[in-house]
C-alpha positions as CSV (number, residue, x, y, z in Angstrom):
1,M,-16.9,11.3,5.2
2,G,-14.3,13.8,5.1
3,H,-11.6,14.0,2.1
4,T,-8.9,14.6,5.0
5,I,-9.1,11.1,6.0
6,I,-9.2,9.4,2.7
7,K,-6.4,11.3,1.5
8,S,-4.5,10.3,4.6
9,V,-5.2,6.4,4.1
10,I,-3.9,7.0,0.6
11,A,-0.8,8.5,1.5
12,D,-0.4,6.4,4.1
13,M,-0.5,3.2,1.8
14,R,1.6,4.6,-0.8
15,A,4.5,5.0,1.9
16,Y,3.9,1.5,3.0
17,I,3.9,0.1,-0.4
18,K,7.0,2.1,-1.3
19,T,8.9,0.2,1.6
20,V,7.3,-3.1,1.9
21,S,9.6,-6.2,0.8
22,I,7.7,-8.0,-2.2
23,I,8.9,-11.5,-3.2
24,D,8.1,-11.3,-6.8
25,R,5.7,-13.8,-8.1
26,N,4.9,-15.0,-11.7
27,V,1.3,-13.3,-12.4
28,A,0.4,-11.8,-15.4
29,F,-2.2,-9.1,-16.2
30,E,-3.3,-8.2,-19.2
31,E,-3.3,-4.3,-20.3
32,Q,-6.5,-2.5,-20.2
33,A,-8.3,-5.0,-18.0
34,D,-9.9,-5.0,-14.7
35,Y,-9.3,-7.7,-11.8
36,V,-10.6,-9.3,-8.6
37,V,-8.0,-11.0,-7.1
38,T,-9.2,-13.8,-4.8
39,G,-8.0,-16.3,-2.3
40,I,-7.6,-17.4,1.0
41,R,-6.6,-15.4,3.7
42,Q,-2.9,-14.6,4.0
43,C,-2.1,-16.3,0.6
44,G,-0.3,-12.6,-0.8
45,K,-3.3,-10.9,-2.5
46,S,-2.4,-7.6,-1.6
47,F,1.3,-8.0,-2.2
48,V,0.5,-8.9,-5.7
49,L,-1.5,-5.6,-5.9
50,Y,1.5,-3.8,-4.2
51,K,3.9,-5.0,-6.8
52,K,1.5,-4.2,-9.6
53,A,1.3,-0.5,-8.2
54,R,4.8,-0.6,-8.4
55,D,5.0,-1.8,-11.4
56,F,2.6,0.9,-12.7
57,V,4.7,3.5,-11.2
58,V,8.0,2.1,-12.7
59,F,6.3,1.8,-16.5
60,E,3.6,4.3,-16.9
61,A,2.2,6.4,-13.9
62,D,3.4,8.5,-11.1
63,W,2.7,7.7,-7.0
64,A,-0.1,10.4,-7.6
65,D,-1.9,8.2,-9.7
66,I,-2.0,5.2,-7.5
67,I,-5.3,5.1,-5.6
68,Y,-4.8,2.7,-3.1
69,V,-7.4,1.9,-0.1
70,N,-7.4,-0.6,2.4
71,F,-10.8,-0.6,3.4
72,E,-10.1,-2.6,6.8
73,D,-8.1,0.7,7.8
74,D,-9.7,1.7,11.3
75,R,-10.1,5.0,9.9
76,L,-12.4,3.8,7.2
77,A,-14.6,2.2,9.8
78,E,-17.6,4.1,8.6
79,F,-17.2,3.7,5.0
80,V,-20.4,2.9,3.2
81,K,-21.3,2.5,-0.1
82,E,-22.4,6.0,-0.4
83,V,-19.0,7.3,0.0
84,F,-17.6,6.2,-3.0
85,S,-18.3,9.4,-4.4
86,D,-16.0,11.0,-1.9
87,L,-13.2,8.6,-2.7
88,V,-13.6,9.4,-6.4
89,E,-13.3,12.8,-5.9
90,V,-10.5,12.7,-3.5
91,A,-8.6,10.5,-6.6
92,E,-9.3,13.6,-9.2
93,E,-8.0,16.3,-6.4
94,I,-4.6,14.4,-5.8
95,S,-4.1,12.4,-9.1
96,S,-2.0,13.7,-11.8
97,H,-3.6,12.3,-14.8
98,R,-6.1,9.0,-14.6
99,P,-6.1,7.5,-11.3
100,I,-5.4,3.7,-11.0
101,Y,-7.8,2.2,-8.0
102,F,-6.3,-0.2,-5.7
103,G,-8.2,-1.6,-2.7
């Protein structure tokens, strides 16, 4: 998969996250931990992650460090597990420090 497509998906998600209206929820995350957010459809999982991404930008990161990939994006229809290395390469190209992955 081309790096240009992946960069475009990431850029579009950043733009969306910056402008989307988010209802603040009382969800606590521990620092230096990895999370998988699960739940039924339409319960707000993505918006919890959008809020977390915004919080990273406010408190410790730059938008260049936020790598949010919506795997339901039609442009990623051909994405297979072998392409994850491309995603990591793109993140290293566009991130100013340590990439923070959301998806």
